[in-house]
C-alpha positions in Angstrom: -208.9 -121.9 -86.5 -206.8 -121.7 -83.4 -206.6 -118.5 -81.3 -202.8 -119.0 -80.5 -200.9 -115.8 -80.7 -197.6 -116.4 -82.2 -194.6 -114.1 -81.3 -193.0 -113.3 -84.5 -189.2 -112.6 -84.9 -190.1 -108.8 -85.7 -192.0 -108.5 -82.4 -189.2 -110.1 -80.5 -186.7 -107.6 -81.9 -189.0 -104.7 -81.3 -189.6 -105.8 -77.8 -186.0 -106.4 -76.9 -185.1 -103.1 -78.5 -187.8 -101.1 -76.5 -186.9 -103.0 -73.0 -183.4 -101.7 -73.5 -184.4 -98.1 -74.6 -182.6 -98.4 -77.9 -183.9 -96.5 -81.1 -183.5 -98.0 -84.4 -180.7 -95.9 -85.1 -178.6 -97.1 -82.2 -179.2 -100.7 -83.0 -178.4 -100.0 -86.6 -175.1 -98.2 -85.5 -174.1 -101.0 -83.2 -174.9 -103.8 -85.4 -174.2 -102.5 -88.8 -177.6 -103.5 -89.9 -179.4 -100.8 -91.9 -182.4 -99.1 -90.3 -184.6 -99.9 -93.1 -183.9 -103.8 -92.7 -184.6 -103.5 -88.9 -187.8 -101.6 -89.5 -189.0 -104.1 -91.9 -188.2 -107.0 -89.6 -190.3 -105.2 -86.7 -193.2 -104.5 -89.2 -193.2 -108.2 -90.1 -192.5 -107.4 -93.9 -189.8 -110.2 -93.8 -187.5 -112.0 -91.2 -183.9 -111.9 -90.4 -181.6 -114.4 -92.2 -179.5 -116.5 -90.2 -176.3 -114.4 -90.3 -178.5 -111.3 -89.0 -180.1 -113.6 -86.3 -176.6 -114.3 -84.8 -175.7 -110.6 -84.7 -179.1 -109.7 -83.0 -178.7 -112.6 -80.7 -175.4 -111.4 -79.6 -176.4 -107.8 -79.4 -179.8 -108.4 -77.4 -178.3 -111.5 -75.5 -181.1 -113.6 -76.9 -181.1 -117.1 -78.4 -180.8 -116.5 -82.3 -183.2 -119.4 -83.0 -186.0 -117.3 -81.1 -185.7 -115.0 -84.2 -186.7 -117.8 -86.7 -190.0 -117.6 -88.2 -192.4 -119.8 -86.3 -193.8 -123.1 -88.0 -197.5 -123.2 -88.2 -199.0 -126.0 -86.5 -202.3 -126.9 -88.5 -204.4 -129.7 -87.1 -206.5 -132.1 -89.0 -209.7 -130.4 -87.7 -208.3 -127.0 -89.0 -207.4 -128.5 -92.4 -210.9 -129.9 -92.6 -212.4 -126.5 -91.6 -209.9 -124.7 -94.3 -211.2 -127.1 -96.9 -215.0 -126.4 -96.1 -214.1 -122.6 -95.9 -212.3 -122.9 -99.2 -215.2 -124.6 -100.9 -217.5 -121.9 -99.6 -215.2 -119.1 -100.5 -214.9 -120.6 -104.0 -218.7 -120.7 -104.4 -218.9 -117.2 -103.3 -216.1 -115.9 -105.6 -217.3 -117.6 -108.6 -220.9 -116.4 -108.2 -220.3 -112.8 -107.2 -218.5 -109.6 -107.9 -215.5 -110.8 -106.0 -214.0 -112.4 -109.0 -212.4 -109.3 -110.0 -210.7 -109.0 -106.5 -209.5 -112.7 -106.8 -208.0 -112.0 -110.1 -206.1 -108.9 -108.7 -204.8 -111.2 -105.7 -203.9 -114.0 -107.7 -200.3 -112.8 -108.8 -199.5 -111.6 -105.3 -200.1 -115.2 -104.0 -197.9 -116.9 -106.6 -200.6 -117.3 -109.4 -202.2 -120.7 -109.7 -205.8 -121.7 -109.8 -208.6 -120.4 -107.8 -208.3 -123.3 -105.1 -204.6 -122.3 -104.7 -205.4 -118.6 -104.0 -208.0 -119.6 -101.5 -205.6 -121.9 -99.7 -202.9 -119.1 -99.6 -205.4 -116.5 -98.3 -206.5 -118.8 -95.5 -202.8 -119.7 -94.8 -202.1 -115.9 -94.8 -205.0 -115.3 -92.4 -203.7 -117.9 -90.1 -200.2 -116.2 -90.1 -201.9 -113.0 -89.2 -204.0 -114.8 -86.4 -207.3 -113.7 -88.1 -210.3 -116.0 -87.3 -212.0 -117.5 -90.6 
């Protein structure tokens, strides 16, 4: 998998806030966005919606589009590698004690069959910049 480090909306928000010496409380007070929401963005739990990107863009003097979730660019080679990893992971899961773990994770990743779960785990790992 690629080693490209993607800047997430939360990282951009946190960096802009810290560069200006602002606390979450100050940003919340000035923008009207709850502290818990700002914190969840900075942690990467979720990303700001369009109206919040506009508010934050104005507040921090940054382009609102910079606060959009980056699109994953997956090359053909990475797709092929993911397929191989997926087949190997499927074999390991089916023939080991990892089956119970796979069953626990399945609802968290939208249900579906084992192949879907493996694909979602690979995508999740790529989003978090984890080498597979």
